[in-house]
C-alpha positions in Angstrom: -1.6 -7.0 71.4 0.8 -9.3 69.6 -2.0 -11.2 67.9 -3.6 -7.8 67.0 -0.4 -6.4 65.8 0.1 -9.6 63.5 -3.4 -9.4 62.0 -2.6 -5.7 61.2 0.6 -6.5 59.4 -1.1 -9.4 57.5 -4.0 -7.1 56.6 -1.6 -4.3 55.5 0.4 -6.9 53.5 -2.6 -8.1 51.8 -3.9 -4.4 50.9 -0.1 -3.9 49.5 -0.3 -7.1 47.6 -3.7 -6.7 46.0 -3.0 -3.1 45.1 0.3 -4.4 43.4 -1.5 -6.7 41.6 -4.1 -4.6 40.4 -1.6 -1.9 39.1 1.3 -4.3 37.9 -0.3 -7.5 36.9 -1.3 -8.0 33.4 -4.6 -6.5 33.0 -5.9 -6.6 29.4 -9.5 -8.1 28.6 -9.1 -8.9 25.0 -7.9 -12.2 23.4 -6.0 -10.9 20.6 -2.2 -9.8 20.4 -3.3 -6.0 20.6 -5.7 -3.1 20.8 -5.3 0.5 19.9 -6.4 3.5 21.5 -6.9 6.7 19.6 -6.9 10.3 20.2 -8.6 12.3 17.6 -8.0 16.1 17.0 -11.5 17.0 16.5 -12.0 17.2 20.5 -9.3 18.6 23.0 -10.7 16.5 25.7 -8.3 13.8 25.3 -9.2 12.2 28.5 -12.5 11.9 27.8 -11.7 10.3 24.4 -9.4 7.6 26.3 -11.8 7.1 28.9 -14.8 6.3 26.5 -12.6 3.9 24.8 -11.6 2.1 28.1 -15.2 2.0 29.3 -16.5 0.3 26.2 -13.7 -1.1 24.2 -12.9 -4.2 26.6 -9.2 -3.1 26.6 -8.2 -3.5 30.2 -10.2 -4.9 33.3 -9.4 -2.7 35.8 -10.8 0.6 34.4 -11.5 2.1 37.7 -8.0 1.6 39.0 -6.7 2.9 36.0 -9.0 5.9 36.3 -8.0 6.4 39.8 -4.1 6.5 39.3 -4.5 8.5 36.0 -6.1 11.7 37.7 -3.4 11.5 40.3 -0.6 11.3 37.9 -1.9 13.4 35.4 -1.1 11.2 32.6 -3.0 13.1 30.0 -0.5 16.2 30.4 1.8 15.2 27.4 -0.5 13.2 25.0 -1.4 14.5 21.4 -3.6 13.1 18.8 -2.4 9.6 17.7 -2.6 6.0 17.9 -1.5 4.2 21.0 -0.9 0.2 21.0 -1.9 -1.9 24.2 -0.5 -5.2 23.6 -1.8 -8.6 25.2 -0.8 -8.7 29.1 -0.1 -4.9 29.4 -0.7 -3.6 33.2 -2.4 -0.6 34.3 1.1 0.5 35.3 2.3 -0.2 31.6 -0.6 1.8 30.2 0.0 4.8 32.4 3.5 4.8 31.3 2.5 4.7 27.6 0.2 7.7 28.0 2.9 9.6 30.1 5.4 9.1 27.7 2.9 9.9 24.7 4.5 6.5 23.3 2.5 6.5 19.8 2.9 3.9 17.7 4.3 3.5 14.0 2.3 2.6 11.2 4.1 0.0 9.1 2.4 0.9 5.7 3.5 -1.3 3.1 2.8 -0.6 -0.9 3.0 -3.9 -2.9 0.5 -3.6 -5.8 -1.9 -0.7 -6.0 -3.9 -0.3 -9.3 -6.6 2.4 -8.7 -7.1 5.4 -6.6 -10.1 3.8 -4.9 -7.9 0.9 -3.9 -5.3 3.1 -2.4 -8.0 5.5 -0.7 -9.1 2.2 0.9 -5.7 1.4 2.2 -5.5 4.9 3.5 -8.7 4.5 5.3 -7.8 1.3 7.0 -4.3 2.6 8.5 -4.5 6.4 9.1 -7.0 9.0 10.7 -8.4 10.0 7.3 -11.5 7.9 6.2 -11.3 6.3 2.7 -14.1 8.8 1.3 -12.3 11.8 2.3 -9.0 10.3 0.9 -10.6 9.4 -2.5 -12.1 13.1 -2.7 -8.6 14.3 -2.1 -6.8 12.0 -4.7 -9.5 12.7 -7.2 -8.5 16.4 -7.3 -5.9 17.5 -9.6 -5.5 20.6 -7.7 -4.8 18.4 -4.5 -2.3 16.3 -6.3 -0.4 19.1 -8.1 2.2 19.9 -5.3 3.2 16.2 -5.5 4.1 16.6 -9.1 1.2 14.0 -10.2 -2.3 14.0 -11.4 -5.3 11.6 -11.2 -3.5 9.6 -14.2 0.1 9.4 -13.0 -0.7 9.3 -9.3 0.3 5.7 -8.9 3.9 6.7 -10.4 4.1 8.5 -6.9 4.2 5.1 -5.0 7.4 3.2 -5.0 6.8 -0.6 -3.3 8.3 -0.9 -0.1 7.2 -0.5 3.7 7.0 3.1 4.9 7.0 4.1 8.7 4.4 6.9 9.5 2.0 8.0 12.3 -1.6 7.1 12.4 -2.3 10.8 12.7 -0.6 11.9 9.5 -2.8 14.0 7.0 -3.0 12.8 3.5 -0.7 15.5 2.3 1.8 14.4 4.9 1.7 10.9 3.7 2.0 11.8 0.1 5.1 14.1 1.2 6.7 10.7 2.5 5.9 8.9 -0.9 7.2 12.2 -3.0 10.6 12.1 -0.9 10.9 8.2 -1.7 10.2 8.6 -5.5 12.8 11.5 -5.7 15.4 9.5 -3.9 14.4 6.6 -6.2 14.9 8.2 -9.5 18.1 10.2 -8.4 19.8 6.8 -7.4 21.6 4.7 -9.9 21.3 7.4 -12.6 17.6 6.2 -13.2 16.5 9.5 -14.4 19.3 9.7 -16.9 18.7 6.1 -18.0 15.1 6.5 -18.5 15.9 9.5 -20.9 18.2 7.4 -22.8 15.4 5.1 -23.5 13.3 8.5 -24.5 11.2 8.2 -21.3 10.7 10.2 -18.5 10.4 8.7 -14.7 6.6 8.6 -15.0 6.6 7.3 -18.6 9.1 4.5 -17.4 6.9 3.6 -14.5 3.9 3.4 -16.9 5.7 1.1 -19.3 7.0 -1.0 -16.2 3.5 -1.2 -15.1 2.4 -2.9 -18.3 5.3 -5.2 -18.2 4.5 -5.9 -14.7 1.2 -7.5 -15.6 2.5 -8.9 -18.8 4.8 -11.8 -17.1 5.9 -13.1 -13.7 9.0 -14.3 -15.1 11.9 -11.7 -14.2 14.1 -13.1 -16.7 12.1 -12.0 -19.8 10.7 -8.8 -18.4 13.6 -6.4 -20.5 12.9 -8.3 -23.6 9.1 -7.5 -23.2 10.0 -3.9 -22.6 12.1 -3.8 -25.7 9.2 -4.9 -27.8 7.0 -1.9 -26.4 9.9 0.4 -26.8 10.2 -0.9 -30.5 6.5 -0.2 -31.0 6.6 3.3 -29.5 9.8 4.3 -31.8 7.7 3.5 -35.0 4.5 4.9 -33.7 2.9 1.3 -33.6 0.1 0.8 -31.1 1.2 -1.0 -27.8 -1.8 -3.2 -28.3 -1.1 -4.4 -24.6 -3.7 -6.9 -23.1 -3.2 -5.6 -19.5 -4.3 -2.0 -20.3 -7.7 -3.5 -21.7 -8.0 -5.3 -18.4 -7.5 -1.9 -16.8 -9.9 0.0 -18.9 -12.4 -2.6 -18.3 -11.6 -2.6 -14.4 -11.8 -6.4 -14.6 -8.1 -7.6 -13.7 -9.1 -11.5 -13.5 -9.7 -11.8 -17.4 -8.0 -14.9 -18.7 -8.9 -14.2 -22.3 -9.8 -11.1 -23.9 -12.2 -11.0 -26.7 -12.2 -8.9 -30.0 -15.3 -6.9 -28.6 -13.6 -6.0 -25.4 -10.6 -4.5 -27.6 -13.3 -1.8 -28.7 -13.6 -0.3 -25.0 -13.6 3.5 -25.1 -10.8 4.4 -22.8 -7.5 6.2 -22.9 -6.3 3.1 -21.6 -7.2 1.1 -24.8 -3.9 0.8 -26.2 -5.1 -1.1 -29.3 -7.0 1.9 -30.3 -5.0 4.7 -28.9 -1.2 5.1 -29.9 1.6 5.8 -27.5 1.7 5.0 -23.8 -1.6 5.0 -21.7 -2.0 8.4 -19.7 -0.6 6.7 -16.4 0.5 3.5 -14.8 -2.1 0.6 -14.5 -0.3 -0.6 -11.3 2.9 -0.1 -8.9 5.5 -1.9 -10.8 8.4 -3.7 -8.7 11.7 -1.7 -8.8 13.1 -4.8 -10.6 10.6 -4.3 -13.4 11.4 -0.4 -13.6 15.2 -1.5 -13.9 14.1 -4.1 -16.7 12.7 -1.2 -18.7 15.5 1.2 -18.1 18.2 -1.8 -19.0 16.0 -3.1 -22.0 18.2 -4.6 -24.6 18.1 -3.5 -28.4 16.2 -6.1 -30.2 14.3 -6.1 -33.6 11.1 -7.9 -31.9 7.5 -6.3 -32.3 5.5 -9.1 -31.1 5.3 -11.7 -28.2 2.6 -14.2 -27.1 2.5 -16.6 -24.4 3.8 -20.0 -25.1 1.2 -22.7 -25.3 2.8 -24.8 -22.7 1.4 -22.4 -20.0 4.9 -22.3 -18.5 4.3 -18.5 -18.0 7.2 -17.6 -20.6 6.5 -16.0 -24.0 7.5 -16.4 -27.7 9.0 -13.4 -29.4 8.8 -12.5 -33.0 10.2 -9.8 -35.5 7.5 -10.2 -38.2 3.6 -10.5 -38.1 3.3 -13.9 -39.9 5.5 -15.8 -37.5 3.6 -14.1 -34.7 0.4 -15.3 -36.1 1.4 -18.7 -36.1 2.5 -18.7 -32.3 -0.7 -16.9 -31.5 -2.7 -19.6 -33.1 -1.0 -22.5 -31.1 -1.7 -20.6 -28.0 -5.3 -19.9 -28.8 -5.5 -23.6 -29.8 -4.0 -24.4 -26.2 -6.6 -22.1 -24.7 -9.5 -23.8 -26.6 -8.4 -27.1 -25.3 -8.4 -26.4 -21.7 -11.7 -24.6 -22.3 -10.3 -21.1 -21.0 -12.8 -18.5 -22.0 
């Protein structure tokens, strides 16, 4: 009897140990750092959505164990549409806890440099439930954008660079509402709206001018001086003649040298042909660049050109003849390097 009892105890121990291992040991079936589980709102059968992803997604090994326990603990009672993160090494028990708590992860959505509606729509499609096609349709509609105080031209002014915490299931209006609030806070802080008005600009116009300055130089120390040149041109109704706007009009942001023929491009963004600011920003300017516009010093400069030493800095001029001499030196430097 003692031998039988010992065998029984050993068997029970092995069963308990095996069960504990199946439930509590790391159980993920992928090589990366994490995988995502998605619940979409188009179907109320959340259990089926999760099970389908577990069956085909190589997320955990012991799918049958999970299915058995999920049914008995009713893990789907609290879940709502959203995205759940399964980290490498998560156990069956850990996944059960995530779903029981409806612990949805946060999308850390970072805005650095956005140039076009198409580019931003692509970013939305990669990070949120809305696909890029439906996102672009929304962004191309002035009726859709009107509640957020922008249109298809000024939309980029809604985006203040930074990292935003949102949920994967946010709709496009919910996402844009987050940006709208941040934009309002940004312009209310440090008297930015009043400082823009002192330069004769609205916040959207200041953002547009800053976007041009952003693309003109990588040198923070001269951004305010470049801004002063453009402000001086605006005051005397002189065309801005900003090369970055030509690149935007052509949708060719890698141009090293703009030719005379390209200056004739038909576009509201061609600031060689059209006086005043373009209808909207050509990129999302950094807050430092916006500050450079708001703090632009009073100067008499009307012209500037890149220095021929390719240092990234610019030479500034008050008269056209001086500018032509400096521009010629730069063009000759381009020719020497065979930059076309």
